[in-house]
C-alpha positions as a printed NumPy array, in Angstrom:
array([[237.346,  16.964, -25.644],
       [240.814,  17.139, -24.138],
       [241.61 ,  16.202, -20.601],
       [241.1  ,  18.861, -18.011],
       [243.657,  19.48 , -15.327],
       [243.103,  20.599, -11.81 ],
       [244.04 ,  24.275, -11.666],
       [243.18 ,  26.567,  -8.844],
       [240.875,  29.372,  -9.984],
       [242.733,  31.849,  -7.824],
       [246.027,  30.987,  -9.578],
       [244.3  ,  31.432, -12.914],
       [242.984,  34.792, -11.762],
       [246.51 ,  35.868, -10.804],
       [247.65 ,  34.844, -14.301],
       [244.939,  36.893, -16.055],
       [244.502,  39.91 , -13.782],
       [246.92 ,  42.387, -12.285],
       [245.716,  42.019,  -8.692],
       [246.28 ,  45.133,  -6.557],
       [247.836,  44.787,  -3.121],
       [245.238,  44.605,  -0.383],
       [242.421,  43.942,  -2.82 ],
       [239.004,  44.259,  -1.15 ],
       [236.634,  41.296,  -0.867],
       [234.26 ,  42.711,  -3.48 ],
       [237.161,  42.708,  -5.988],
       [237.598,  38.96 ,  -5.556],
       [233.868,  38.294,  -5.794],
       [233.484,  40.35 ,  -8.947],
       [236.52 ,  38.833, -10.645],
       [235.519,  35.278,  -9.704],
       [232.088,  35.914, -11.223],
       [233.662,  37.022, -14.515],
       [236.149,  34.141, -14.384],
       [233.334,  31.624, -13.905],
       [231.488,  33.068, -16.905],
       [234.669,  32.74 , -19.015],
       [235.185,  29.176, -17.789],
       [231.586,  28.38 , -18.668],
       [232.209,  29.478, -22.269],
       [235.743,  28.021, -22.508],
       [235.899,  25.101, -20.039],
       [239.201,  23.437, -21.007],
       [241.615,  24.257, -18.188],
       [244.616,  23.085, -20.217],
       [243.827,  25.917, -22.65 ],
       [244.   ,  28.437, -19.82 ],
       [247.309,  27.001, -18.614],
       [248.925,  27.269, -22.059],
       [247.399,  30.593, -23.086],
       [249.631,  33.612, -22.786],
       [247.736,  36.839, -22.25 ],
       [248.545,  40.318, -21.092],
       [247.413,  40.983, -17.549],
       [244.449,  43.338, -17.33 ],
       [242.949,  45.457, -14.553],
       [239.712,  43.445, -14.567],
       [238.241,  40.476, -16.423],
       [235.343,  42.684, -17.507],
       [237.654,  43.783, -20.323],
       [237.285,  40.292, -21.788],
       [233.574,  40.832, -22.329],
       [232.506,  41.949, -25.822],
       [235.464,  42.151, -28.206],
       [237.734,  40.44 , -25.703],
       [235.492,  37.381, -25.785],
       [235.904,  37.228, -29.557],
       [239.688,  37.247, -29.174],
       [239.611,  34.471, -26.591],
       [237.124,  32.496, -28.715],
       [239.503,  32.716, -31.68 ],
       [242.421,  31.499, -29.562],
       [240.235,  28.718, -28.144],
       [239.254,  27.525, -31.624],
       [242.912,  27.472, -32.684],
       [243.781,  25.526, -29.555],
       [241.033,  22.939, -30.078],
       [241.753,  22.37 , -33.754],
       [245.545,  22.431, -33.73 ],
       [246.805,  19.113, -35.032],
       [248.586,  16.82 , -32.669],
       [251.838,  16.205, -34.522],
       [253.548,  12.948, -33.751],
       [256.985,  11.778, -34.73 ],
       [256.464,   9.553, -37.69 ],
       [258.678,   8.327, -40.484],
       [257.893,   8.865, -44.144],
       [258.955,   6.008, -46.396],
       [259.635,   7.324, -49.881],
       [260.56 ,   3.989, -51.344],
       [263.478,   3.097, -53.595],
       [265.377,   5.632, -55.628],
       [264.401,   5.802, -59.305],
       [266.581,   7.116, -62.119],
       [269.997,   8.688, -62.079],
       [271.116,  11.738, -60.185],
       [271.418,  14.977, -62.143],
       [275.03 ,  16.021, -62.265],
       [275.851,  19.086, -64.31 ],
       [279.62 ,  19.53 , -64.159],
       [279.946,  21.51 , -67.393],
       [280.904,  25.109, -66.816],
       [279.943,  27.677, -69.41 ],
       [282.901,  28.785, -71.495],
       [281.239,  31.763, -73.156],
       [278.607,  34.313, -72.155],
       [276.171,  32.73 , -74.649],
       [276.526,  29.33 , -72.962],
       [276.087,  30.997, -69.539],
       [272.843,  32.66 , -70.582],
       [271.41 ,  29.363, -71.848]])
């Protein structure tokens, strides 16, 4: 598993949800409950930092089909290869270079 970073849940909630001004306390409780259930299923916080999603009215929209979409993104994130800068050694050159300097003089030669 990848390293987890320390991200504030409230910051993550602001990233995922379009929070209304003067949101009531029950809004925060409800959204935190849904956020905790999402974090239980997809615990890697680095994934949540790197994921770009459209802001929604409520995290309840991620239940059902939304969970499938996040699960697909999470699988891609977990299994993406870690590319490193490495050098490929092809070895010594073998044979001569192909150099075709002859220009066709007739249409028949051009079509060949």
